[in-house]
N, C-alpha and C positions, 0 to 999 in steps of 0.2 A: 504494500500500500504506500503510495507516495504522499508525502506531507508537504504542504505549502504553508507559508506563514506570512501574514501581512501586518501583524501587531496592531490591527485596527479592531477595537472592541466595541460592542454594540452600545447604543444609547441606553438600553435597558439597564446595563450595569451602572451607568452614570446615575440613573434614578435611584437604584438600590443604594449606591454610595451616599447620595444626598439624604435618603430616608434614614440611613444609619446614623449620619451625623446629626440630623435634626432631633433625633430621639436621644437627648443628652442623658437620660437616665438608664439607657440600655447598656448591657455589657455582654461580653462573649461568654459562652458556656465554659465553665471551669473544667480544666483538664490537667494532666500531669505536668505539663510544661508551661502553661500560661495561666495568669490570673485575670480577673475582670479588668476591663478597660476603664480608665478614669478620664472623662472628657473635661477639657479645660477651655474656656473661652477667653481670649485675650483681646483687649481693646487698645487700639492705637489711633489717636486722632489724626495722624498723618497718613493713614492707609486704611485698607478695608479690614473688616472683621476677620480674625484669624482663628481657625479651629485647630486645636492640638489634641493629641491623645497620647498618653504615656502607656507603654506596654512593658510589663515585666517579662523578661525572657530568661532562659536558664543560665545560671552561673555567671551572671554579670549585672551591672547596674542598669537602671532604667534609661531608655533613650526616647526622646520626644519624637513622635510621629506626626508631622503636620498634615492636616487634611482640609481641603477646600478653602485655602486661603483666598483664592479667587473663584467666584462662581461663573457658570456659563453666561449668565445674564449681565455680569459685570466682570468681564475678563481682563487680564493683564495684556498689554501690548508689548510683546517681546520684539527684538530686532535680530534678524539673521546675521550672524557674523561670517559663517562659511557654510558651503554645501558641496560635498565631495562624492563623486561616484566611486563606490568601493567594491565593484565587481569587474571582472574582465569583459572585454568586448563580446566574447562568445558565450557569456553567461545567459541563461534563460530568464531574461527580465533584468530591469535596472534596480539596484538598491543604493540608496544615498545615505550618507551620514552628515547630519546638519547640526551646527552649534548655534544655539539661540542665547542672546544676551537678555538676562532678566534683572540685571542690576541688584541681584540678591533678594529681590522682593518675593519671589516664589521659591520658598524653601522646600526641600524634599529630602528623602533618604533613599538608599538603594532598594530597588524592588517596587517602587511606586510608579504610577503612570500620570500622564498629563493630558488634559483635553485640548484639542485643536479645533477652532471654529473657522472653517473655510469661508472666504468672502462670497457674496452673491446669494441667490435664492434657488430653492429647489423647483421642481416642476409645478408645484402648487402655489408658487409665489411667496413661500415662507422662507425665512432665513435658514441656512443649512444647520443641521443639528451637529452637536459636538461629537468628535471622534476621539477615542482614547488611544494613546500610544505609550508603550513601555519606555521609561527613561533609560538611556544607554550609558549614562555617566554616573560617577559617584556624586555624593552630596557636595563635593568641592568643585565639580565640573571639570571638563577637559583642560581648562586654562588654570585650574587649581586656585582660583580666586574667589570661589563661592558666589560667582555672579552669572554662571551659565548653566544650561542643561543641554544634553545632546539627545537626538532621536535617530533611530535607524529605520528607514522607511523603504518598502518596496513599491515601485510604481505598478499600480493595478491597471492592466489592459487586458480585455477579454472580448470574445465574440458572443453576441447575443444569439443563443441557439435558435430562437424563433424567427429572427430577421436576417441573421448573418452579418449584422452591423457591428462595427467595432465600438466597444464601450470603454470608457475610462473612469476609474474611481475618482470622485470629486476631490477628496482630501489628499489622497496619496499623490496625485498628480500636481496638486497645488503645492505640496511640500517639496516634492522632487524638483519642481521648477523654481524654487526660491533662489534669489540672488542676494549677495551681501547688501545690507541696509534695508531689505524688505521687512515690513512689519507683519507680525503674526499674532493673532489673538489666541491666548491660551488660558486655560482654567485649571484648577486643581491645587495641589496634587491630590490624587485619590489612591486608594489601595492599602490594605493591611494584610493581604494574603501572602504576598511574595517577599516579605521582609527577611533579611538575613537573621539567622539565630545569633543571639548575643554571646553565646558560649564560644570563646575564642579557640577551644579545643575540639570543636564539632567536626564530624565528617560530613561533607556536603556533596551530594550527588546531583548533577544538573543535566537535564535532558532537554535539548533544544533543537529546533529545526528552523532554518532560514532566519528571519528577523526575530524569532523567538530567543535569539542569543542576547538581545538587548539587556535584559535585567542581569544576566549572568556576566556580561562584560563589566557591569558596575560592581558585582560581587568580587570578581577576580581582581579588578583594579584596586578596590579597597583592601583586599587581603594581601596582595603581592606587590603593588606598585606605589602605595602610599605609606607614609609614616605618620599614623594617627596616634597621638599620645594616649587617647582613651580606648584604643582598640588595636591590639597586636595579635594577628591571627596565628595560631599555633597548631591548628588542625590540618586536615587534608581535604582537598577538593578533587572531584573527578567529573569531567565534562564529557558527555556524549553529544556530538554535534552533527546533525544530518543536513546535507545539501545535495543538489542534483549533480553538480560538476565542481571540479577543483577551482575553476574561475569564479565560482559563487561562494567560496569559503570566506566569510566575512571576518575581518580583523585578524587574518592569518598571521601577519608579522607580530602583532601584539601577543597573540596566544602562544605562538612558538617561543617567543622571547621569555615569557613567564615560565613556561615549562622548562626551558634551558636553565633558567636561574633558580628554579625551585623543583628539581627533579624528584625529591623525596616527599614533596607535599602536594604536587599538582600533576594530575594525569589528564590527557585529552585524547579521546579516540574519535576520529572522523568517520562518518558513514557517507560515502559519495555514490549515490544510487545509480547514476548513469555510467560510472566508470569502474566500479568495484563489484565483485560477487562474493558471496559467502562460500563456505565449504561445500554446500549443496548446489552451487551454481546459480543461486537466486540473487537478485539485485540486493545490494547492500544498503538497506534502510536502517534507521537507527535501532530498531528492535533486533535486526540481524546482528549488528555489531554488539549489542548488549548480550545477546545469546552466547557469544564467545566467552563472556566473563560471568555467566549466570551463577556459578558456584560462589565466586567471590562476592557478587552482588547479594546473594542469599545471606552470606555471613555478615556483610555490612548492614543489611536491613535489620538484622536482629540486634545490632549494637544500639544501646539506648541514646547515644550521642550522634546518631546518624539522621540527617535530614535530607529528603529527596524532593527536588523541585522539577517541575515540568512546565514548559512554556511553548505554545504553538497551537495548531489546530486540534480540535477535539479528538480526532482520529488517533492522536498519539497515545491516548489512554488505553485503547485496546492493544496497542503495541506492547505496553508494559505488562498487561495481563497475559499476552501471548508468550512472553518470555518467562515470567515468574510463576505462572500457574502450574505448569508441569513440574518445575523444580520443587515446589511446595508439596505437590501431590505425591512425588516420589518419596518424600520424607513423612508422609502421613499427615501433612498439615493442610489447612484450608487457606488458600491465598486470598480469597474474597474476604474472609473474616479478618485476616491479618491486615489486609489493605484498609478495611474500614477502621480498624483500631489505629493504624498509622495516621489516617486522616483525622480521626477524633482527637488524637494526641498532638496534632500539628507537626507530625514528622513526615507527612506526605502533603506537599503544597502544590496545587495545580492551578494554572491559569490558562485554560484553553478556550477556544471560541470558534 
């Protein structure tokens, strides 16, 4: 099964996020690793209302999680600093990495998303709805000055099956066409699902396809490329990254550099579906690559300090089941029940769409 990833999340999720923030008395269900959320409203006469939430995570201090500092109806106007094509000419589709200047007004942390409101109106004459994109930079930004955020966006171009007409995604094409100094209306940040564990000794398994790499780039940069006095990563990370061609391997130089400099703490396995085959002669999708390490993954999943993250299209979830189900069955264990428990305890964190 091929996986495509556009990092464009539905407006339904935006409404869910806003509903969660508006209910200031609500909290997350208590589990082994997390305690209820405490919502805090901060007022600043010089700017918009800021919604923050503090989340207690394992083996570390609390870290503030900003939420909806800017709403879709009152967005922040960011400025494009740069926009770079990050795939080869023969890659199936364009993917761009853009850096937006926020002047530090829109704070966020690794694993969150930001809303983008494209200009113009839809077919009904109404303003375009907000689209969510995973943030691809650490909280300090690619310029390390706490004033930028980065996005990784694939240009959506497809053929309408009923008319044969070429169609283009409104927001993805708008973002991929940005030029330096162009203005971009953004909202957020949103998201509490894909946050890094605060335990600096955690094992982190990351499953990504295409632009689903965005939040994991932020994880990796924070762990291996930054010197944060309040966070020194001492654990291990393992990334499985699926793409169709070598020319579409996003951030390849960065990833390879981090592996070279941290060989004992970082592993990366690529699954290049159109160029590689597994031992059975099948195309190498991400689940095929994971199957090569199924025994090791089985052991890791049973360790209490292991966290598994998945970002991409919803079809990825069945790929994980396809790999781990038989391994658990061989040992007389029920993968479905184990999987439910991992999710309940926030050790399996999924953002698929």
